[in-house]
Structures are given as C-alpha cells and as structure tokens.
C-alpha positions as CSV (number, residue, x, y, z in Angstrom):
1,M,-21.9,25.0,6.8
2,Q,-19.3,26.0,4.0
3,V,-16.3,23.9,3.7
4,P,-13.2,25.6,3.0
5,L,-10.7,24.7,0.3
6,I,-7.6,24.5,1.2
7,R,-4.3,23.7,-1.5
8,L,-1.9,21.5,-0.1
9,Q,2.1,21.0,-1.0
10,C,2.4,17.0,0.3
11,G,5.2,15.9,0.9
12,A,7.6,13.6,-0.9
13,N,9.5,10.5,1.0
14,S,12.9,9.0,-1.0
15,Y,13.4,5.4,-0.6
16,E,15.7,3.4,-2.6
17,W,12.9,1.2,-4.3
18,G,11.3,4.5,-6.0
19,K,11.8,5.5,-9.4
20,K,14.6,8.1,-10.0
21,G,13.9,12.0,-10.9
22,S,11.2,13.0,-13.2
23,S,10.3,9.1,-13.9
24,S,8.7,9.1,-10.6
25,A,5.0,10.2,-10.6
26,V,5.4,11.1,-7.3
27,A,8.4,14.0,-8.0
28,R,6.1,15.1,-10.9
29,F,3.1,15.4,-8.4
30,A,5.0,17.3,-5.9
31,A,6.4,19.6,-7.9
32,A,2.9,20.4,-9.8
33,T,2.4,21.9,-6.6
34,P,4.3,25.6,-6.8
35,S,6.7,25.6,-4.0
36,A,10.2,27.3,-3.6
37,N,11.3,23.6,-1.0
38,F,10.7,21.5,-3.9
39,T,13.1,20.4,-6.9
40,I,13.2,17.3,-8.6
41,Q,16.6,15.9,-8.9
42,D,17.7,13.4,-11.5
43,D,19.6,11.0,-9.8
44,K,17.0,10.8,-6.5
45,P,14.5,8.2,-5.8
46,Y,11.1,9.3,-5.0
47,A,8.8,6.8,-3.7
48,E,6.1,7.9,-2.1
49,L,3.3,10.8,-1.9
50,W,1.7,11.5,0.8
51,M,-1.1,13.6,1.8
52,G,-2.4,13.5,5.6
53,T,-1.5,14.2,9.1
54,H,1.1,12.1,9.9
55,P,3.9,13.8,11.8
56,S,6.9,12.5,9.9
57,N,5.5,14.0,6.7
58,P,2.3,16.2,7.0
59,S,0.2,18.1,4.5
60,K,0.9,21.8,4.7
61,D,-1.4,24.2,3.8
62,L,0.1,26.7,0.6
63,A,-0.6,29.5,1.4
64,T,0.2,29.7,5.3
65,G,2.7,27.0,5.7
66,R,0.5,25.6,8.6
67,T,0.1,21.7,8.8
68,L,-3.0,19.6,8.3
69,L,-2.9,18.6,11.8
70,D,-3.2,22.1,12.6
71,L,-5.5,22.7,10.7
72,V,-8.1,19.7,11.0
73,Q,-7.0,20.6,15.0
74,D,-8.1,24.4,14.3
75,N,-11.2,24.1,12.5
76,Q,-14.3,21.9,12.9
77,A,-15.7,22.7,9.6
78,L,-12.7,20.5,7.9
79,L,-13.4,16.9,9.9
80,A,-17.1,15.5,10.8
81,P,-17.6,15.6,14.3
82,S,-17.9,11.9,14.6
83,V,-14.5,11.9,13.0
84,A,-12.8,14.2,14.9
85,A,-14.2,13.1,18.1
86,R,-13.1,9.2,17.4
87,Y,-9.5,10.0,15.9
88,D,-8.4,12.7,18.4
89,N,-9.3,15.2,15.4
90,K,-6.7,13.8,13.0
91,V,-7.1,12.4,9.1
92,P,-8.0,8.8,10.1
93,F,-6.0,7.7,6.8
94,L,-2.8,8.2,5.0
95,F,-3.5,8.4,1.1
96,K,-0.1,8.3,-0.7
97,V,1.1,7.8,-4.7
98,L,3.6,5.2,-4.7
99,S,6.0,5.1,-8.3
100,V,7.7,1.7,-7.2
101,N,11.1,0.6,-9.5
102,K,11.9,-2.6,-8.0
103,A,10.0,-4.6,-5.8
104,L,9.1,-3.7,-1.9
105,S,9.8,-5.4,0.9
106,I,8.0,-7.8,2.5
107,Q,6.5,-6.2,5.8
108,A,4.2,-6.9,8.8
109,H,2.2,-4.8,10.7
110,P,0.7,-5.6,14.0
111,N,-2.8,-5.4,15.1
112,K,-4.2,-2.1,16.7
113,K,-3.7,-3.1,20.2
114,L,-0.2,-4.6,19.5
115,A,0.6,-1.4,17.8
116,E,-0.2,0.5,20.4
117,Q,1.6,-1.9,22.8
118,L,4.9,-1.7,21.0
119,H,4.6,2.3,20.2
120,A,4.2,3.1,24.1
121,K,7.4,0.7,24.6
122,D,9.6,1.5,21.6
123,P,8.8,4.9,19.9
124,K,11.6,4.9,18.4
125,N,11.5,1.8,16.0
126,Y,7.6,2.1,16.4
127,P,6.4,5.4,15.3
128,D,3.6,4.8,14.6
129,D,0.5,3.3,17.3
130,N,-1.7,2.5,14.4
131,H,-2.3,-1.0,12.9
132,K,-2.0,0.1,8.8
133,P,-5.1,-1.6,7.2
134,E,-4.2,-0.9,3.7
135,M,-5.8,-0.9,0.1
136,A,-4.4,-0.2,-3.4
137,I,-5.3,1.3,-7.0
138,A,-3.7,0.8,-9.8
139,I,-2.9,4.0,-12.0
140,T,-0.8,2.4,-14.2
141,P,-0.3,-0.9,-15.2
142,F,1.9,-3.1,-12.6
143,E,2.4,-6.1,-10.9
144,G,2.0,-7.3,-7.1
145,L,1.9,-10.3,-5.0
146,C,0.3,-10.3,-1.8
147,G,0.9,-13.7,1.1
148,F,2.4,-16.8,0.5
149,R,-0.3,-19.8,0.8
150,P,0.7,-23.6,0.7
151,L,-0.5,-24.7,-3.2
152,D,-2.8,-27.5,-1.6
153,E,-4.4,-24.3,0.9
154,I,-5.1,-22.6,-2.5
155,A,-6.1,-25.7,-4.6
156,H,-8.7,-26.1,-1.9
157,F,-10.2,-22.0,-1.9
158,L,-10.3,-22.8,-5.8
159,E,-12.7,-25.6,-5.1
160,S,-14.7,-24.0,-2.3
161,V,-14.7,-19.8,-3.2
162,P,-16.9,-20.0,-6.1
163,T,-16.2,-16.4,-7.4
164,L,-12.5,-17.0,-7.2
165,R,-12.9,-20.0,-9.3
166,Q,-14.7,-17.8,-11.7
167,L,-12.0,-14.9,-11.6
168,V,-9.5,-17.6,-12.5
169,G,-11.9,-19.6,-14.9
170,D,-12.9,-23.1,-14.3
171,E,-9.9,-24.6,-17.2
172,N,-7.4,-22.8,-15.1
173,A,-8.5,-23.5,-11.7
174,S,-9.0,-27.5,-12.4
175,E,-5.5,-27.6,-13.9
176,F,-4.1,-26.1,-10.9
177,A,-5.3,-28.8,-8.6
178,K,-4.9,-31.8,-10.6
179,V,-0.8,-30.5,-10.9
180,V,-0.8,-29.9,-6.8
181,K,-2.4,-33.5,-6.1
182,S,0.1,-35.2,-8.7
183,N,2.8,-33.8,-7.1
184,K,1.9,-33.6,-3.2
185,D,4.0,-36.2,-1.5
186,S,7.1,-35.5,-4.0
187,E,9.6,-33.1,-4.3
188,S,11.5,-34.1,-6.7
189,K,12.9,-31.3,-9.0
190,E,10.6,-32.0,-11.5
191,A,7.6,-31.4,-9.2
192,V,8.7,-28.7,-7.9
193,E,9.2,-26.7,-11.4
194,E,5.6,-28.2,-12.2
195,N,4.5,-26.4,-9.4
196,K,5.8,-23.3,-10.1
197,N,5.1,-23.5,-13.4
198,S,1.2,-24.0,-12.3
199,A,1.5,-21.7,-9.7
200,E,2.4,-18.9,-11.8
201,G,-0.1,-20.2,-14.8
202,L,-2.7,-18.5,-11.9
203,W,-0.6,-15.4,-11.4
204,R,-0.8,-14.8,-15.3
205,A,-4.5,-15.1,-14.8
206,N,-4.9,-11.9,-12.6
207,V,-5.1,-13.2,-9.5
208,V,-3.1,-12.4,-6.7
209,L,-2.6,-15.6,-4.1
C-alpha cells in the first residue's frame, strides 16, 4: 500500500513566554511553509508549533485546506488499523516545537481516567480528555528543571540508584549527601545556603532532579 505524502501547514500558538518575531524558531518554521495566512510579526511571541489533530489548532493540508483530522478519518492509509481503532481515527500524539524566552509555568496533568472525568464535567476549563504524558528533546542548548524533591530523598536516590550516581559522578554524589546529612536538622541561613549551593552543583552536572 502506498501512503500519500501530504504537506502540512502547522499552527503557531502565541503565548507570553515565547520568543518574539523572527527570533522564534516556531515563527520561522511556520513561515517556511508557504501560506497567505501566516506573517511573522516582530512584536508577537511565538511559543509553540503544533503538528497533529488537536481540535484547538489542527494541522491542515496545504493543498486543500482540510484539517489533518479530516484526512486521517477519511484515508485509512494514513493510520495503522490498530492505531485508528484504539484512538478513534486520531493521531495519538501532538508533536510540538517550543521556542522559550522565559520560564514556563508549572503544570499538573491528571491521569487518563481523571482527565476524562474532568473533561466531561467541565469541558471549558478541561478541554482535553487526555493525560498528556510528555517527552522533550532539545534541538538547541537549553536548561530545564522538572519536579522538586526533598534533599534527603535526592541523596537517597543518589546512593541507591547506580545509574543516577554514575551520571553525576561519585564525587558530586558523595559531597551532596555529606552536605545534606550535616544540615539535616538545621534551618539556619548558612545551612540553607549550603544546601542550595550543593543542589545547584548537581544541576550543573547536567542532572534534572
């Protein structure tokens, strides 16, 4: 079976934290596909380029203007039968390119069951019934922090998870554990600062805690 090659016009979302104008990779990628509907504005932030069937900003066939959702529902060659059956003829992921100018807000995504319940109860504030597991791949240098744990828990994982310890290095792991243990029962400014510096040392060792 031959699968057709479809050139898509992908939507660019403007959020306050995105890079502005042509400095945003999102804007440049969106503009790379010829379209009379997209012009880069220098003072406008372009945060996310979406490629998928999400109803908020679906990708469109450049030739016909039809949405990708319509295309995959009408053309069985675009999705494997098992995928189409399981995900109701929708692309089961949303591929994004992010162009970040400042720290993103903290988000909390519910699990799949709760997401479905919240969406059914309040679709305005919960427009998606999916649980949104995510994976990020850096295509340019970037810094990220995911989640927060008590320092003694981090020290425990560094001692009990060999691959994590190997990643940061024995010296960094041992020094961190030593500092955390010595300041465990102290709330002095000096102890807090020492803990902070030690945690930042691990972060600089390219570990996301």
